[in-house]
Backbone as JSON Lines, residues from 0, in Angstrom:
{"i":0,"aa":"M","n":[127.6,114.45,80.82],"ca":[127.7,114.54,79.77],"c":[127.56,116.35,79.08]}
{"i":1,"aa":"A","n":[127.9,116.67,78.47],"ca":[127.66,118.49,78.64],"c":[126.89,118.56,77.82]}
{"i":2,"aa":"L","n":[125.66,119.36,77.86],"ca":[124.51,119.76,76.93],"c":[125.3,120.85,75.93]}
{"i":3,"aa":"N","n":[124.96,121.08,74.85],"ca":[125.06,122.22,73.81],"c":[123.64,122.22,72.93]}
{"i":4,"aa":"I","n":[123.42,123.27,74.33],"ca":[121.81,123.96,74.16],"c":[121.8,125.53,73.32]}
{"i":5,"aa":"S","n":[121.41,125.74,72.14],"ca":[121.45,127.25,72.13],"c":[120.2,128.18,72.76]}
{"i":6,"aa":"D","n":[120.77,129.47,72.69],"ca":[120.28,130.38,72.98],"c":[118.54,130.38,72.4]}
{"i":7,"aa":"E","n":[118.6,129.83,70.8],"ca":[117.34,129.78,69.97],"c":[116.03,128.83,70.69]}
{"i":8,"aa":"Y","n":[117.07,127.43,71.28],"ca":[116.45,126.23,72.03],"c":[115.55,127.16,73.48]}
{"i":9,"aa":"V","n":[116.31,127.44,74.09],"ca":[116.08,128.06,75.52],"c":[114.31,128.51,75.03]}
{"i":10,"aa":"I","n":[115.05,129.54,73.94],"ca":[113.5,130.56,73.96],"c":[112.62,130.13,73.47]}
{"i":11,"aa":"G","n":[112.78,128.7,72.32],"ca":[111.75,128.07,71.87],"c":[111.38,127.26,73.0]}
{"i":12,"aa":"F","n":[111.75,126.84,74.13],"ca":[111.78,126.05,74.69],"c":[110.49,126.43,76.1]}
{"i":13,"aa":"V","n":[110.92,128.17,76.0],"ca":[110.27,128.74,77.06],"c":[108.72,129.35,76.14]}
{"i":14,"aa":"E","n":[108.99,129.72,74.96],"ca":[108.17,129.72,74.51],"c":[106.68,128.8,74.6]}
{"i":15,"aa":"G","n":[107.0,127.7,74.53],"ca":[105.75,126.34,74.95],"c":[105.63,125.94,76.16]}
{"i":16,"aa":"E","n":[106.64,126.33,77.36],"ca":[106.73,126.18,78.48],"c":[106.72,127.03,79.33]}
{"i":17,"aa":"G","n":[106.84,128.01,78.89],"ca":[107.07,128.88,80.32],"c":[106.12,129.98,80.58]}
{"i":18,"aa":"C","n":[106.34,130.66,81.65],"ca":[105.37,131.66,82.12],"c":[105.5,132.33,82.64]}
{"i":19,"aa":"F","n":[105.55,134.08,82.03],"ca":[105.81,135.47,82.93],"c":[104.36,136.2,83.29]}
{"i":20,"aa":"Y","n":[104.76,135.69,85.05],"ca":[103.39,135.64,85.87],"c":[103.74,137.37,86.4]}
{"i":21,"aa":"I","n":[101.95,137.43,86.76],"ca":[102.16,139.18,87.34],"c":[100.79,138.45,88.03]}
{"i":22,"aa":"G","n":[100.57,138.43,89.34],"ca":[99.36,138.5,90.42],"c":[99.45,139.57,91.57]}
{"i":23,"aa":"I","n":[98.44,139.46,92.01],"ca":[98.27,140.39,92.82],"c":[97.66,139.28,93.99]}
{"i":24,"aa":"V","n":[98.16,139.7,95.32],"ca":[97.24,139.0,96.27],"c":[97.12,139.59,97.28]}
{"i":25,"aa":"P","n":[96.4,139.46,98.95],"ca":[95.93,140.77,99.73],"c":[97.35,140.12,100.94]}
{"i":26,"aa":"S","n":[97.8,141.07,101.12],"ca":[98.88,141.58,102.28],"c":[98.37,142.57,103.38]}
{"i":27,"aa":"S","n":[98.49,142.13,104.68],"ca":[98.23,143.0,105.96],"c":[99.78,143.68,106.13]}
{"i":28,"aa":"D","n":[100.73,143.01,105.1],"ca":[101.84,144.23,105.76],"c":[101.83,145.03,104.88]}
{"i":29,"aa":"T","n":[100.81,145.38,104.15],"ca":[101.57,146.62,102.72],"c":[100.45,147.64,103.18]}
{"i":30,"aa":"H","n":[100.5,149.0,102.89],"ca":[99.85,150.22,103.06],"c":[98.09,149.86,101.79]}
{"i":31,"aa":"Q","n":[98.43,149.49,101.29],"ca":[97.41,149.52,100.46],"c":[96.79,147.99,100.52]}
{"i":32,"aa":"K","n":[97.36,147.06,101.16],"ca":[96.64,145.67,101.68],"c":[96.55,145.12,100.63]}
{"i":33,"aa":"K","n":[97.54,145.05,99.54],"ca":[97.66,144.41,98.45],"c":[99.52,144.01,98.26]}
{"i":34,"aa":"Q","n":[99.81,142.95,97.85],"ca":[101.06,143.02,97.08],"c":[101.28,142.17,95.75]}
{"i":35,"aa":"V","n":[102.46,142.6,94.75],"ca":[102.46,142.73,93.44],"c":[103.7,141.16,93.66]}
{"i":36,"aa":"I","n":[103.03,140.19,93.24],"ca":[103.76,138.84,92.31],"c":[104.31,138.59,91.34]}
{"i":37,"aa":"Y","n":[105.69,138.46,91.09],"ca":[106.17,138.52,89.54],"c":[107.59,137.09,89.69]}
{"i":38,"aa":"F","n":[106.93,136.28,88.94],"ca":[107.92,135.44,88.39],"c":[108.12,134.91,87.12]}
{"i":39,"aa":"F","n":[109.25,134.08,86.66],"ca":[109.17,133.24,85.56],"c":[109.5,132.55,86.15]}
{"i":40,"aa":"K","n":[108.68,131.13,85.45],"ca":[108.24,130.13,85.23],"c":[108.65,129.03,84.03]}
{"i":41,"aa":"V","n":[109.2,128.04,83.99],"ca":[109.17,127.13,83.48],"c":[109.16,125.61,83.92]}
{"i":42,"aa":"A","n":[107.98,125.03,83.7],"ca":[107.64,123.76,83.42],"c":[108.19,122.43,82.77]}
{"i":43,"aa":"Q","n":[108.72,121.42,83.73],"ca":[108.6,120.42,82.31],"c":[108.5,118.65,83.12]}
{"i":44,"aa":"N","n":[108.23,118.0,82.17],"ca":[108.24,116.53,82.91],"c":[109.93,116.56,83.78]}
{"i":45,"aa":"P","n":[109.84,114.95,84.6],"ca":[111.24,115.3,85.47],"c":[112.19,114.74,84.12]}
{"i":46,"aa":"S","n":[111.64,113.81,82.79],"ca":[112.59,113.64,81.93],"c":[113.73,114.82,81.01]}
{"i":47,"aa":"G","n":[112.59,115.88,81.52],"ca":[113.52,117.38,80.88],"c":[114.02,117.92,81.89]}
{"i":48,"aa":"K","n":[113.89,117.61,83.2],"ca":[114.53,118.35,84.21],"c":[115.99,118.58,83.64]}
{"i":49,"aa":"V","n":[116.97,117.68,82.92],"ca":[118.23,118.31,82.11],"c":[117.99,119.6,81.54]}
{"i":50,"aa":"V","n":[116.93,120.04,81.14],"ca":[116.71,121.19,79.91],"c":[116.82,122.59,81.11]}
{"i":51,"aa":"L","n":[116.51,122.16,82.36],"ca":[115.96,123.04,83.08],"c":[117.17,123.49,84.1]}
{"i":52,"aa":"D","n":[117.97,122.07,84.28],"ca":[119.26,122.51,84.47],"c":[120.03,123.53,84.11]}
{"i":53,"aa":"Y","n":[120.02,122.87,82.32],"ca":[120.66,124.16,81.84],"c":[120.14,125.74,81.69]}
{"i":54,"aa":"I","n":[119.07,125.53,81.91],"ca":[118.7,127.08,82.15],"c":[118.38,127.76,82.94]}
{"i":55,"aa":"K","n":[118.54,127.22,83.93],"ca":[119.15,127.46,85.37],"c":[120.79,128.0,85.51]}
{"i":56,"aa":"K","n":[121.44,127.21,84.28],"ca":[122.87,127.85,84.32],"c":[122.99,128.9,83.33]}
{"i":57,"aa":"R","n":[122.45,128.42,82.44],"ca":[122.79,129.45,81.09],"c":[121.93,130.92,81.71]}
{"i":58,"aa":"L","n":[121.0,131.19,82.5],"ca":[120.66,132.02,83.11],"c":[121.42,132.51,83.91]}
{"i":59,"aa":"G","n":[122.02,131.81,84.92],"ca":[123.06,132.49,86.21],"c":[122.38,132.82,87.59]}
{"i":60,"aa":"C","n":[120.57,131.92,87.07],"ca":[120.01,132.45,88.76],"c":[118.43,131.29,88.7]}
{"i":61,"aa":"G","n":[117.92,131.34,89.55],"ca":[116.56,131.04,89.76],"c":[117.1,129.54,90.67]}
{"i":62,"aa":"Y","n":[115.93,128.61,90.98],"ca":[116.05,127.37,90.97],"c":[114.98,126.36,90.9]}
{"i":63,"aa":"I","n":[114.89,125.14,91.12],"ca":[113.83,124.04,90.36],"c":[113.37,123.64,91.69]}
{"i":64,"aa":"K","n":[112.4,123.42,91.31],"ca":[111.16,122.87,92.88],"c":[110.09,121.8,91.7]}
{"i":65,"aa":"P","n":[109.49,121.61,92.68],"ca":[107.73,120.6,92.16],"c":[107.09,121.36,91.87]}
{"i":66,"aa":"N","n":[106.43,121.34,90.3],"ca":[106.0,122.45,89.93],"c":[104.53,122.0,90.54]}
{"i":67,"aa":"D","n":[103.82,121.47,91.43],"ca":[102.7,121.57,92.08],"c":[102.49,120.87,93.34]}
{"i":68,"aa":"R","n":[103.36,121.45,94.42],"ca":[103.21,120.48,95.9],"c":[102.01,120.3,96.54]}
{"i":69,"aa":"N","n":[101.0,120.94,95.86],"ca":[99.86,120.16,96.31],"c":[98.79,119.0,95.57]}
{"i":70,"aa":"D","n":[99.74,118.78,94.49],"ca":[98.77,117.46,93.85],"c":[99.76,116.24,93.64]}
{"i":71,"aa":"S","n":[99.85,115.38,94.32],"ca":[100.67,114.31,94.83],"c":[101.18,113.66,93.56]}
{"i":72,"aa":"S","n":[99.88,113.73,92.21],"ca":[99.93,113.14,90.89],"c":[100.78,114.17,90.21]}
{"i":73,"aa":"D","n":[101.28,115.17,90.3],"ca":[101.8,115.84,89.49],"c":[103.52,115.85,89.67]}
{"i":74,"aa":"R","n":[104.45,115.23,88.65],"ca":[105.67,114.84,89.34],"c":[106.27,115.78,88.47]}
{"i":75,"aa":"S","n":[105.74,117.14,87.37],"ca":[106.48,117.56,87.15],"c":[107.45,118.92,88.14]}
{"i":76,"aa":"L","n":[108.24,119.42,87.21],"ca":[109.44,120.27,87.52],"c":[109.26,121.56,87.19]}
{"i":77,"aa":"A","n":[109.8,122.66,88.05],"ca":[109.58,123.91,87.41],"c":[110.93,124.66,87.8]}
{"i":78,"aa":"F","n":[111.36,125.47,87.0],"ca":[112.53,126.04,87.16],"c":[111.82,127.59,87.45]}
{"i":79,"aa":"V","n":[112.27,128.15,88.24],"ca":[111.31,129.36,88.75],"c":[112.55,130.87,89.15]}
{"i":80,"aa":"V","n":[111.92,131.75,88.77],"ca":[113.08,133.17,89.0],"c":[111.75,134.1,89.65]}
{"i":81,"aa":"R","n":[112.29,134.47,90.92],"ca":[111.48,135.39,91.73],"c":[111.92,136.38,91.99]}
{"i":82,"aa":"D","n":[113.18,136.26,92.3],"ca":[114.2,138.03,92.88],"c":[113.94,138.87,91.54]}
{"i":83,"aa":"L","n":[113.65,140.03,91.91],"ca":[113.64,141.71,91.37],"c":[114.79,141.67,90.03]}
{"i":84,"aa":"K","n":[115.69,141.43,91.67],"ca":[117.84,141.74,90.5],"c":[117.64,140.7,89.42]}
{"i":85,"aa":"S","n":[117.69,139.45,89.84],"ca":[117.95,138.64,88.74],"c":[116.67,138.51,87.88]}
{"i":86,"aa":"L","n":[115.26,139.16,87.82],"ca":[114.27,139.31,86.52],"c":[114.9,140.33,86.01]}
{"i":87,"aa":"T","n":[115.2,141.4,86.23],"ca":[116.1,142.32,86.16],"c":[117.06,142.74,85.26]}
{"i":88,"aa":"Q","n":[117.9,142.13,85.55],"ca":[119.53,141.8,85.32],"c":[119.31,140.8,84.51]}
{"i":89,"aa":"L","n":[119.02,139.42,84.5],"ca":[119.33,138.32,83.37],"c":[118.31,137.97,83.24]}
{"i":90,"aa":"V","n":[116.73,137.64,83.32],"ca":[115.97,137.37,82.61],"c":[115.56,137.79,81.48]}
{"i":91,"aa":"I","n":[114.74,139.19,81.7],"ca":[114.9,139.85,80.98],"c":[115.14,140.23,79.81]}
{"i":92,"aa":"P","n":[116.87,140.95,80.12],"ca":[117.31,140.89,78.91],"c":[117.85,140.13,78.19]}
{"i":93,"aa":"F","n":[117.85,138.64,78.62],"ca":[117.88,137.26,78.04],"c":[116.94,137.18,76.76]}
{"i":94,"aa":"F","n":[115.34,137.45,77.33],"ca":[114.34,137.48,76.43],"c":[113.8,138.2,75.61]}
{"i":95,"aa":"D","n":[114.34,139.94,75.64],"ca":[113.75,141.01,75.34],"c":[113.72,140.79,73.79]}
{"i":96,"aa":"G","n":[113.01,141.22,72.98],"ca":[112.92,141.53,71.33],"c":[113.17,139.9,71.11]}
{"i":97,"aa":"K","n":[112.88,139.11,71.6],"ca":[113.46,137.59,71.03],"c":[112.22,136.5,71.01]}
{"i":98,"aa":"L","n":[111.03,136.88,71.98],"ca":[110.15,136.04,71.8],"c":[109.2,136.23,70.72]}
{"i":99,"aa":"I","n":[108.0,135.24,70.62],"ca":[106.91,135.63,69.33],"c":[105.8,135.41,70.39]}
{"i":100,"aa":"I","n":[105.56,134.14,70.24],"ca":[103.82,133.48,71.13],"c":[104.14,134.45,72.08]}
{"i":101,"aa":"K","n":[105.02,134.56,73.46],"ca":[104.91,135.03,74.49],"c":[105.05,136.52,74.45]}
{"i":102,"aa":"R","n":[105.07,137.27,73.38],"ca":[105.78,138.41,73.16],"c":[104.79,139.5,74.25]}
{"i":103,"aa":"N","n":[103.92,139.52,73.93],"ca":[102.79,140.61,74.49],"c":[102.71,140.06,76.0]}
{"i":104,"aa":"N","n":[102.83,138.85,76.36],"ca":[102.76,138.57,77.81],"c":[104.1,139.05,78.68]}
{"i":105,"aa":"F","n":[105.02,138.86,77.8],"ca":[106.24,139.01,78.37],"c":[106.69,140.72,78.68]}
{"i":106,"aa":"N","n":[106.32,141.56,77.31],"ca":[106.18,142.96,77.74],"c":[105.67,143.63,78.89]}
{"i":107,"aa":"K","n":[104.56,142.85,78.85],"ca":[103.58,143.16,80.0],"c":[104.14,143.06,81.6]}
{"i":108,"aa":"F","n":[104.83,141.79,81.7],"ca":[105.63,141.31,82.72],"c":[107.11,142.29,82.78]}
{"i":109,"aa":"K","n":[107.74,142.68,81.71],"ca":[108.73,143.75,81.6],"c":[108.4,145.58,82.35]}
{"i":110,"aa":"K","n":[107.4,145.57,81.71],"ca":[106.57,146.41,82.34],"c":[106.62,146.56,83.68]}
{"i":111,"aa":"V","n":[105.75,145.91,84.15],"ca":[105.41,145.42,85.77],"c":[107.09,145.53,86.41]}
{"i":112,"aa":"V","n":[107.79,144.53,86.23],"ca":[109.25,144.58,86.85],"c":[109.37,146.03,86.87]}
{"i":113,"aa":"E","n":[109.8,146.54,85.67],"ca":[110.11,148.49,85.68],"c":[109.45,149.3,86.68]}
{"i":114,"aa":"M","n":[107.98,148.93,86.9],"ca":[107.54,149.97,87.72],"c":[107.5,149.98,89.27]}
{"i":115,"aa":"V","n":[107.93,148.17,89.78],"ca":[108.31,147.74,90.56],"c":[110.09,148.44,91.02]}
{"i":116,"aa":"N","n":[110.58,148.22,90.31],"ca":[111.9,148.56,90.16],"c":[111.62,150.29,90.6]}
{"i":117,"aa":"E","n":[110.79,151.31,89.98],"ca":[110.5,152.49,90.4],"c":[109.93,152.73,91.5]}
{"i":118,"aa":"K","n":[109.43,151.99,92.14],"ca":[109.01,151.6,93.35],"c":[107.46,152.38,93.24]}
{"i":119,"aa":"K","n":[106.5,152.49,91.76],"ca":[105.52,152.83,91.54],"c":[104.36,152.03,91.96]}
{"i":120,"aa":"H","n":[104.75,150.47,92.44],"ca":[103.32,149.6,92.72],"c":[103.55,150.18,94.81]}
{"i":121,"aa":"L","n":[104.01,150.92,95.08],"ca":[103.21,151.73,96.38],"c":[102.77,152.41,96.41]}
{"i":122,"aa":"T","n":[102.39,153.19,95.21],"ca":[101.19,154.25,94.82],"c":[100.27,153.67,94.82]}
{"i":123,"aa":"E","n":[98.84,154.55,94.94],"ca":[97.43,153.71,94.48],"c":[97.57,153.71,92.69]}
{"i":124,"aa":"K","n":[98.09,154.59,92.51],"ca":[97.6,154.92,90.74],"c":[98.28,153.83,90.26]}
{"i":125,"aa":"G","n":[99.91,153.37,90.77],"ca":[100.86,152.65,89.78],"c":[100.16,151.42,90.41]}
{"i":126,"aa":"M","n":[99.93,151.1,91.73],"ca":[99.25,149.94,91.81],"c":[97.53,149.37,90.93]}
{"i":127,"aa":"N","n":[97.27,150.56,90.49],"ca":[96.2,150.66,89.66],"c":[96.31,149.91,88.9]}
{"i":128,"aa":"E","n":[97.86,150.55,88.02],"ca":[98.55,150.34,86.45],"c":[98.89,149.05,86.47]}
{"i":129,"aa":"I","n":[99.31,148.64,87.36],"ca":[99.8,147.04,87.77],"c":[98.41,146.34,87.86]}
{"i":130,"aa":"I","n":[97.52,146.32,88.45],"ca":[96.53,145.36,88.61],"c":[95.58,145.58,86.67]}
{"i":131,"aa":"D","n":[95.83,146.46,86.44],"ca":[95.52,146.18,84.73],"c":[95.9,145.29,83.74]}
{"i":132,"aa":"I","n":[97.32,145.48,84.72],"ca":[98.21,144.86,83.11],"c":[98.06,143.18,83.57]}
{"i":133,"aa":"A","n":[98.35,143.05,85.37],"ca":[97.82,141.63,85.58],"c":[96.61,141.18,85.05]}
{"i":134,"aa":"Y","n":[95.62,141.87,85.34],"ca":[94.59,141.23,84.91],"c":[94.3,141.05,83.52]}
{"i":135,"aa":"S","n":[95.19,141.56,82.65],"ca":[95.05,141.62,81.25],"c":[95.97,140.32,80.36]}
{"i":136,"aa":"M","n":[96.67,139.53,81.14],"ca":[97.23,138.57,81.0],"c":[97.5,137.38,81.9]}
{"i":137,"aa":"N","n":[97.59,136.16,81.46],"ca":[97.57,135.1,82.51],"c":[96.25,134.63,82.85]}
{"i":138,"aa":"K","n":[94.98,134.57,82.17],"ca":[93.72,135.04,82.75],"c":[93.38,133.82,83.29]}
{"i":139,"aa":"R","n":[93.75,133.73,84.61],"ca":[93.01,132.65,84.93],"c":[92.56,132.78,86.77]}
{"i":140,"aa":"K","n":[92.04,132.02,87.76],"ca":[91.41,132.42,88.74],"c":[92.73,133.65,89.83]}
{"i":141,"aa":"R","n":[91.65,134.66,89.96],"ca":[92.79,135.63,91.01],"c":[92.3,135.81,92.31]}
{"i":142,"aa":"K","n":[93.24,136.02,93.2],"ca":[93.02,135.57,94.43],"c":[92.19,137.1,95.11]}
{"i":143,"aa":"I","n":[92.14,138.23,94.51],"ca":[91.8,139.54,94.3],"c":[90.91,140.03,93.01]}
{"i":144,"aa":"R","n":[89.85,140.17,93.07],"ca":[88.95,140.47,92.03],"c":[89.18,141.96,91.66]}
{"i":145,"aa":"K","n":[89.24,142.14,90.46],"ca":[89.65,143.17,89.33],"c":[88.44,144.47,90.05]}
{"i":146,"aa":"T","n":[88.57,145.12,90.79],"ca":[87.11,146.28,91.0],"c":[88.64,147.72,91.79]}
{"i":147,"aa":"R","n":[87.78,148.56,91.36],"ca":[88.39,149.86,91.76],"c":[87.93,150.42,93.48]}
{"i":148,"aa":"N","n":[87.31,149.57,93.8],"ca":[86.94,149.49,95.92],"c":[87.48,148.84,96.58]}
{"i":149,"aa":"Y","n":[88.77,149.18,96.44],"ca":[89.72,148.15,97.06],"c":[89.34,148.75,98.56]}
């Protein structure tokens, strides 16, 4: 059965179930000992896999995986896009100017992706700006505390 899902439906679905995430993790492989993590994710119960499949096809990128591999009771699935090119060329243009609830976090996400594309994350000033942006969104426990004494 071919689904006829509108872009407006996808946008509304992402407003409720999506996440534009920026994180900072420790990294011994980088000069600053930190790495920027960025991804777009939409999670859904297995019954909604058909919608995740459609979003993957519509955006032309990403993959579907178990939402939480560490929790055996979590049967939900997630559509995820992590690669910079797909985020820049496919995901961001699709959602740009169309979100309401997630607009603020989306705009911050977009800014960080632009900064990474411009290699600003490789400078101390750029990394500090990205850290400030990351800690102003998706407020949950972080792997690196926000401090200026890196």
